[in-house]
C-alpha positions as CSV (number, residue, x, y, z in Angstrom):
1,M,83.4,6.0,71.6
2,N,80.6,8.4,72.4
3,D,79.0,8.2,75.9
4,M,75.3,8.3,75.3
5,T,74.6,8.6,79.0
6,A,76.3,12.0,78.9
7,R,74.4,13.3,75.8
8,K,70.7,12.8,76.1
9,R,69.6,14.2,72.8
10,C,69.6,12.8,69.2
11,L,68.4,13.8,65.8
12,V,66.4,12.0,63.1
13,V,66.6,13.6,59.7
14,G,63.4,13.3,57.6
15,G,59.6,13.8,57.9
16,G,57.8,10.6,56.8
17,G,56.4,7.5,58.3
18,R,59.8,5.8,58.5
19,E,61.2,8.8,60.5
20,H,58.2,8.7,62.8
21,A,58.9,5.0,63.5
22,I,62.6,5.7,64.0
23,A,62.0,8.6,66.4
24,L,59.3,6.7,68.4
25,A,61.6,3.7,68.8
26,L,64.4,6.0,70.0
27,A,62.1,7.9,72.4
28,R,60.5,4.8,73.9
29,S,63.9,3.4,74.9
30,H,64.0,6.2,77.5
31,A,67.7,6.8,76.8
32,F,67.1,10.3,75.4
33,E,65.4,13.2,77.0
34,T,64.6,14.6,73.6
35,V,64.5,13.1,70.1
36,Y,64.6,15.9,67.5
37,V,63.1,15.2,64.0
38,A,63.9,17.5,61.1
39,P,61.5,18.5,59.8
40,G,59.1,15.9,61.2
41,N,55.3,15.9,60.7
42,A,52.1,16.3,62.6
43,G,52.5,12.9,64.2
44,T,56.0,13.4,65.5
45,A,54.8,16.8,66.9
46,L,52.3,15.0,69.1
47,E,54.6,12.4,70.5
48,P,56.0,12.8,74.1
49,G,59.8,13.2,74.1
50,I,59.9,14.1,70.4
51,C,60.4,17.6,69.1
52,N,60.1,18.8,65.5
53,L,62.9,20.9,64.1
54,P,61.7,22.8,61.0
55,V,65.0,22.6,59.2
56,T,66.2,20.8,56.1
57,N,69.4,22.6,55.3
58,I,72.4,20.4,55.9
59,E,74.7,23.1,57.2
60,T,72.1,24.4,59.6
61,L,71.4,20.8,60.9
62,A,75.2,20.3,61.5
63,L,75.3,23.6,63.4
64,F,72.4,22.5,65.5
65,A,74.0,19.1,66.2
66,R,77.2,20.7,67.3
67,R,75.5,23.3,69.5
68,E,73.3,20.8,71.2
69,N,76.1,18.3,71.6
70,L,73.8,15.5,70.2
71,A,74.6,11.9,70.8
72,F,74.2,11.1,67.2
73,T,72.2,11.9,64.0
74,V,70.4,9.2,62.0
75,V,69.3,9.9,58.4
76,G,66.0,8.5,57.2
77,P,65.4,9.5,53.5
78,E,67.6,9.1,50.5
79,A,67.8,12.7,49.3
80,P,70.0,14.1,52.1
81,L,72.3,11.1,51.8
82,A,72.7,11.7,48.1
83,K,73.5,15.3,48.9
84,G,76.3,14.4,51.2
85,I,74.9,15.0,54.7
86,V,77.1,12.3,56.2
87,D,80.2,13.8,54.7
88,A,79.3,17.2,56.0
89,F,78.7,16.0,59.5
90,R,81.9,13.8,59.6
91,K,84.0,16.8,58.5
92,Q,83.0,18.5,61.7
93,G,83.5,15.4,63.8
94,L,79.8,14.9,64.4
95,P,78.5,11.3,64.9
96,I,76.0,10.3,62.2
97,F,74.7,7.0,61.0
98,G,74.3,6.7,57.2
99,P,76.4,6.2,54.1
100,T,78.6,8.8,52.5
101,Q,77.6,10.5,49.3
102,A,79.9,8.2,47.4
103,A,78.5,5.0,49.1
104,A,74.9,6.3,48.6
105,Q,75.4,5.9,44.8
106,L,74.2,2.3,45.4
107,E,70.7,3.9,45.5
108,A,71.2,7.3,43.9
109,S,72.3,5.7,40.6
110,K,70.8,2.5,39.2
111,D,73.6,2.3,36.7
112,F,76.2,2.5,39.4
113,A,74.5,-0.2,41.4
114,K,74.1,-2.5,38.4
115,A,77.8,-2.1,37.3
116,F,78.9,-2.6,40.9
117,M,76.9,-5.9,41.2
118,K,78.4,-7.0,37.9
119,R,81.9,-6.3,39.0
120,H,81.5,-8.2,42.2
121,G,79.5,-11.2,41.0
122,I,76.3,-10.2,43.0
123,P,73.3,-11.9,41.4
124,T,71.0,-9.5,39.5
125,A,69.0,-9.3,36.3
126,A,70.9,-8.7,33.0
127,Y,70.8,-5.0,31.9
128,E,71.9,-2.2,29.7
129,T,72.1,1.5,30.3
130,F,71.1,4.2,27.8
131,T,71.2,7.9,27.4
132,D,69.7,7.9,23.8
133,P,66.0,7.1,23.6
134,A,66.2,5.5,20.2
135,A,69.0,3.1,21.3
136,A,67.0,2.2,24.4
137,K,63.9,1.5,22.3
138,D,65.8,-0.6,19.8
139,Y,67.1,-2.7,22.6
140,I,63.6,-3.1,24.1
141,T,62.2,-4.1,20.8
142,R,64.8,-6.8,20.4
143,Q,64.4,-8.1,23.9
144,G,60.6,-8.0,24.0
145,A,58.3,-7.7,27.0
146,P,57.7,-8.0,29.8
147,I,60.8,-5.8,30.6
148,V,61.8,-3.4,33.3
149,V,62.7,0.3,32.7
150,K,64.3,2.3,35.5
151,A,65.2,6.0,35.8
152,D,68.9,6.2,36.8
153,G,68.5,8.8,39.6
154,L,66.4,9.2,42.6
155,A,62.7,9.3,41.8
156,A,60.9,9.0,45.2
157,G,59.8,5.4,44.4
158,K,58.2,6.4,41.1
159,G,61.2,5.7,38.8
160,V,60.4,2.1,37.9
161,V,58.1,0.7,35.2
162,V,57.5,-3.0,34.9
163,A,56.3,-2.9,31.3
164,Q,54.0,-5.7,30.1
165,T,54.3,-4.5,26.4
166,V,57.0,-3.0,24.2
167,A,54.9,0.1,23.8
168,E,54.6,0.6,27.5
169,A,58.4,0.2,27.9
170,H,58.9,2.8,25.0
171,A,56.6,5.2,26.8
172,A,58.7,4.8,30.0
173,V,61.9,5.6,28.1
174,D,60.3,8.8,26.8
175,Q,59.1,9.7,30.3
176,F,62.4,9.0,32.1
177,L,64.6,10.6,29.5
178,G,62.2,13.6,29.0
179,D,63.0,17.1,30.1
180,D,60.2,17.2,32.6
181,F,61.2,14.1,34.6
182,T,63.1,15.2,37.7
183,G,64.3,11.7,38.6
184,G,66.2,11.1,35.4
185,S,69.6,12.3,36.7
186,K,71.3,12.6,40.0
187,D,71.5,16.4,40.3
188,G,69.4,17.8,37.4
189,K,72.6,18.6,35.4
190,D,74.0,15.2,34.5
191,T,72.9,13.5,31.3
192,A,69.7,11.5,32.0
193,R,70.0,7.8,31.9
194,V,67.7,4.8,31.9
195,V,68.5,1.2,32.9
196,V,66.7,-1.4,31.0
197,E,66.8,-4.9,32.6
198,A,65.4,-8.3,32.2
199,F,62.1,-9.1,33.9
200,L,62.4,-11.6,36.7
201,T,59.7,-13.8,38.1
202,G,59.2,-14.9,41.7
203,E,58.3,-13.3,45.0
204,E,59.8,-10.0,46.2
205,A,61.0,-9.5,49.8
206,S,63.0,-6.8,51.7
207,F,66.3,-7.7,53.3
208,I,67.6,-4.9,55.5
209,V,70.8,-4.8,57.5
210,M,72.8,-2.3,59.5
211,A,76.4,-1.9,58.4
212,D,79.4,-0.3,60.0
213,G,81.8,-0.6,57.0
214,R,83.0,-4.1,57.9
215,N,80.3,-5.8,60.0
216,V,76.6,-6.3,59.4
217,L,73.6,-6.8,61.7
218,A,70.5,-8.2,59.9
219,L,67.2,-6.7,60.9
220,A,63.9,-8.6,61.0
221,T,62.7,-9.8,57.6
222,S,59.8,-8.0,55.9
223,Q,57.8,-7.9,52.7
224,D,56.2,-4.9,51.2
225,H,53.4,-4.3,48.6
226,K,54.4,-1.8,46.0
227,R,51.3,-1.9,43.7
228,L,48.5,0.5,44.4
229,L,45.6,-1.9,44.2
230,N,44.5,-5.3,45.6
231,G,46.1,-8.4,44.1
232,D,49.3,-6.5,43.3
233,Q,47.6,-4.6,40.5
234,G,47.8,-1.0,39.4
235,P,50.8,1.4,39.3
236,N,53.9,1.1,41.4
237,T,54.0,3.3,44.5
238,G,56.4,4.0,47.3
239,G,54.7,1.2,49.2
240,M,51.1,0.5,50.2
241,G,51.9,-1.8,53.2
242,A,54.3,-4.3,54.7
243,Y,54.6,-7.0,57.2
244,S,57.2,-8.7,59.3
245,P,58.5,-11.3,59.5
246,A,58.3,-12.5,55.9
247,P,57.8,-16.3,55.7
248,V,59.2,-16.3,52.1
249,I,62.6,-15.6,53.6
250,T,63.4,-19.0,55.0
251,P,66.5,-19.7,57.0
252,D,68.2,-20.9,53.8
253,I,67.2,-17.8,51.9
254,H,68.4,-15.6,54.8
255,A,71.8,-17.3,54.9
256,R,72.1,-17.0,51.1
257,A,71.1,-13.4,51.0
258,L,73.9,-12.6,53.5
259,R,76.4,-14.8,51.8
260,E,75.7,-14.0,48.1
261,I,74.4,-10.4,48.3
262,I,75.0,-8.4,51.5
263,L,78.5,-9.5,52.5
264,P,79.9,-9.2,49.0
265,T,78.4,-5.7,48.8
266,I,80.0,-4.6,52.0
267,R,83.3,-6.1,51.1
268,G,83.2,-4.7,47.6
269,M,82.4,-1.2,48.8
270,A,85.3,-1.3,51.2
271,D,87.7,-2.7,48.6
272,E,86.7,0.2,46.2
273,G,87.4,2.8,48.9
274,T,83.8,3.6,49.8
275,P,83.1,1.7,52.9
276,F,79.3,1.5,53.6
277,T,77.9,2.5,56.9
278,G,74.2,2.9,57.7
279,F,71.1,0.9,56.7
280,L,71.4,-1.2,53.6
281,Y,68.2,-2.5,51.9
282,A,68.4,-5.2,49.3
283,G,65.2,-5.8,47.4
284,L,65.2,-9.6,46.7
285,M,63.5,-11.6,44.0
286,I,63.1,-15.2,45.2
287,G,62.3,-17.5,42.3
288,K,60.2,-20.6,42.4
289,D,63.3,-22.5,41.2
290,G,65.2,-21.4,44.2
291,S,67.1,-18.6,42.4
292,L,67.9,-15.4,44.3
293,N,68.5,-12.0,42.7
294,T,69.0,-8.4,43.7
295,L,66.3,-6.1,42.3
296,E,67.8,-2.9,43.8
297,F,69.7,-1.4,46.7
298,N,68.4,1.3,49.0
299,C,70.8,3.1,51.3
300,R,68.2,3.5,54.1
301,L,65.4,1.7,55.9
302,G,62.5,0.9,53.7
303,D,59.2,2.7,54.0
304,P,56.7,1.1,55.0
305,E,58.9,-1.8,56.1
306,T,60.4,0.3,58.9
307,Q,57.0,0.7,60.5
308,A,56.5,-3.0,60.7
309,I,60.1,-3.9,61.6
310,L,60.6,-1.3,64.4
311,S,57.2,-2.1,65.9
312,R,58.7,-5.5,66.8
313,L,62.2,-4.3,68.0
314,K,62.8,-4.9,71.7
315,T,66.5,-3.9,71.8
316,P,66.9,-0.1,72.3
317,L,67.4,1.2,68.8
318,G,69.9,3.8,70.1
319,Q,72.2,1.1,71.2
320,L,72.3,-0.5,67.8
321,I,72.8,2.8,66.0
322,Q,75.7,3.7,68.4
323,A,77.3,0.4,67.7
324,G,77.0,1.1,64.0
325,I,78.7,4.4,64.4
326,D,81.5,2.9,66.6
327,G,82.1,-0.1,64.3
328,R,80.9,-2.6,66.9
329,L,78.0,-4.2,65.1
330,D,79.7,-7.6,65.5
331,Q,79.3,-7.1,69.3
332,V,75.5,-6.5,69.5
333,E,72.4,-8.5,68.9
334,A,68.8,-7.4,68.2
335,E,65.9,-8.9,70.1
336,W,62.6,-9.1,68.4
337,D,59.0,-9.4,69.6
338,R,57.7,-12.8,68.7
339,R,54.5,-11.3,67.4
340,S,53.9,-10.4,63.7
341,A,53.5,-6.8,62.6
342,L,51.5,-5.6,59.6
343,C,51.3,-2.0,58.3
344,V,48.5,-0.7,56.1
345,V,49.3,2.6,54.3
346,L,46.5,5.1,53.9
347,A,47.0,7.2,50.8
348,A,45.6,10.5,49.6
349,A,43.1,10.6,46.7
350,G,44.9,10.7,43.4
351,Y,48.0,9.0,44.7
352,P,50.5,8.2,43.2
353,A,50.1,10.4,40.2
354,H,48.4,13.5,41.6
355,P,47.8,13.3,45.3
356,E,45.2,15.7,46.8
357,L,46.5,17.6,49.8
358,G,45.0,19.6,52.6
359,D,42.2,17.3,53.6
360,A,41.4,17.1,57.4
361,I,42.1,13.7,59.0
362,T,39.7,12.5,61.7
363,G,39.6,9.5,64.0
364,H,43.4,9.1,64.4
365,P,44.7,8.9,68.0
366,A,46.5,12.1,69.0
367,H,49.3,10.2,70.7
368,G,48.0,6.7,70.9
369,N,51.2,4.8,70.3
370,A,51.4,3.6,73.8
371,E,54.3,1.5,74.9
372,G,53.3,-2.2,75.0
373,G,50.3,-1.7,72.8
374,D,49.3,-3.6,69.7
375,L,48.4,-0.7,67.4
376,F,50.6,2.1,66.1
377,V,49.6,5.0,63.8
378,Y,52.7,6.4,62.1
379,H,52.3,9.7,60.3
380,A,53.9,10.2,56.9
381,G,52.3,12.9,54.8
382,T,50.6,15.0,57.5
383,A,50.8,18.6,58.7
384,Q,49.1,20.7,61.3
385,K,46.7,23.4,60.1
386,D,45.2,25.4,62.9
387,Q,43.6,22.8,65.1
388,D,43.4,20.1,62.4
389,V,45.8,17.5,61.2
390,V,45.7,17.5,57.4
391,T,47.1,15.5,54.5
392,S,50.3,16.9,53.1
393,G,51.7,14.0,51.0
394,G,50.7,11.0,48.9
395,R,51.1,8.4,51.6
396,V,49.4,9.8,54.7
397,L,49.4,7.3,57.5
398,G,50.8,3.8,58.3
399,V,48.4,1.9,60.5
400,T,50.4,-0.9,62.1
401,G,49.0,-3.8,64.1
402,L,50.7,-6.5,66.2
403,G,49.4,-10.0,66.7
404,D,50.4,-13.5,67.7
405,S,50.0,-14.5,64.1
406,L,50.1,-12.6,60.8
407,K,46.4,-13.0,60.5
408,M,45.9,-11.5,63.9
409,A,48.2,-8.6,63.1
410,Q,46.3,-8.0,59.9
411,T,43.0,-8.0,61.8
412,R,44.3,-5.5,64.3
413,A,45.7,-3.2,61.7
414,Y,42.4,-3.1,59.7
415,E,40.5,-2.5,62.9
416,G,42.6,0.6,63.3
417,V,42.1,1.7,59.7
418,R,38.3,1.6,60.1
419,G,38.5,4.4,62.7
420,I,40.3,6.9,60.5
421,H,38.8,9.1,57.7
422,F,39.9,11.8,55.2
423,N,38.4,12.6,51.9
424,G,39.4,10.2,49.1
425,M,41.3,7.9,51.5
426,Q,42.5,4.9,49.6
427,Y,44.2,1.8,50.8
428,R,44.6,-1.9,50.0
429,S,42.5,-4.4,51.8
430,D,44.8,-7.4,51.2
431,I,48.1,-6.4,52.8
432,G,49.8,-9.5,54.0
433,H,48.0,-11.8,51.5
434,L,51.3,-13.4,50.3
435,G,52.1,-14.6,53.8
436,L,48.7,-16.1,54.4
437,P,47.0,-19.3,53.2
438,A,44.2,-18.6,50.8
439,N,41.4,-19.3,53.3
440,Q,42.8,-16.6,55.7
441,R,43.2,-13.7,53.2
442,H,41.5,-10.4,54.0
443,S,38.8,-9.2,51.6
């Protein structure tokens, strides 16, 4: 077991809003003198106790972790997991929290995940996988619409089309199997594949746990908003906002999600020789008839769910991560702030198709994420340019408010939004609407 008291530094891999939230949670526990973030962003650069490390190469990161004798490394985004960063660190005896490259296939390959769920009786939509566009289109024509088309490999949240017409589904097949689509295969060399699955109705929610290969620790429930526009309209995005807790995940749904989805997944991965450690995210579809299905797996914390969830975490995050590395998740509990948290994503003009970059951001607090406060501004797609903080990605900021009710958290978050500006800034004004009665919804 690693003695965290002897090693006062740790590393967060990634540079988005999720990683800003992870790094801030680690720094605020006061267990670490320095939390490194590689490569980080303009927000992490401004936080006390957090230091950006402008490195993305896995071998270089491992050398740094060894030289600095870090307590542990925690991986935020999916790409380094799919590239095998956990395997590389473990080969050198370096403590790291995340799934191996083989286990990360649960996210890196939709086909792998669907076949795994089928083998282990985990509820999910009926599906077929195709490499031939004509065969995929024939199947879609026979099934009819609405229908869901997914790129098999990683696609940065842009590899899913919920097609309302057969023509729209056919176009998605052409896009995902086309030569220009980078998310159609795991490494750019494998044959591109698409997964075509039945359309499910109901309410979506995020169910995220920590896993150590055998044990799991459920995190606070959350619900995100993937569509760009109010009323859950417009194109899918990486996520335009989230809130925690999610009322749709009742105690019964919570117990069923663990029993029917999470625990069979952890057992199944272990039985197949690929034990899963790290954060496991199950996207749930909760039907009005009480049905429960798995939409997808992610092998990481969700974004922007992390911003809402970790804003409520009272237990030091480092203690939970260390327990996950040591295989002791059955011996720890997480304590949560009773308040609700709601995160509103501010996106660049042109997002998600063609985000405009390089616009100066004004009005955001330099380092206003004070401990004990009720407003957090998590940076995602930001960079420093001379004396300015500018947009550098599609999702720019995650403004997160806390309140004694979901409505109060929503009000606080949008108060924070009104003080921020950059050219073309776009955001939804109805984040949290699914968790509120009709007469309380933001407009």
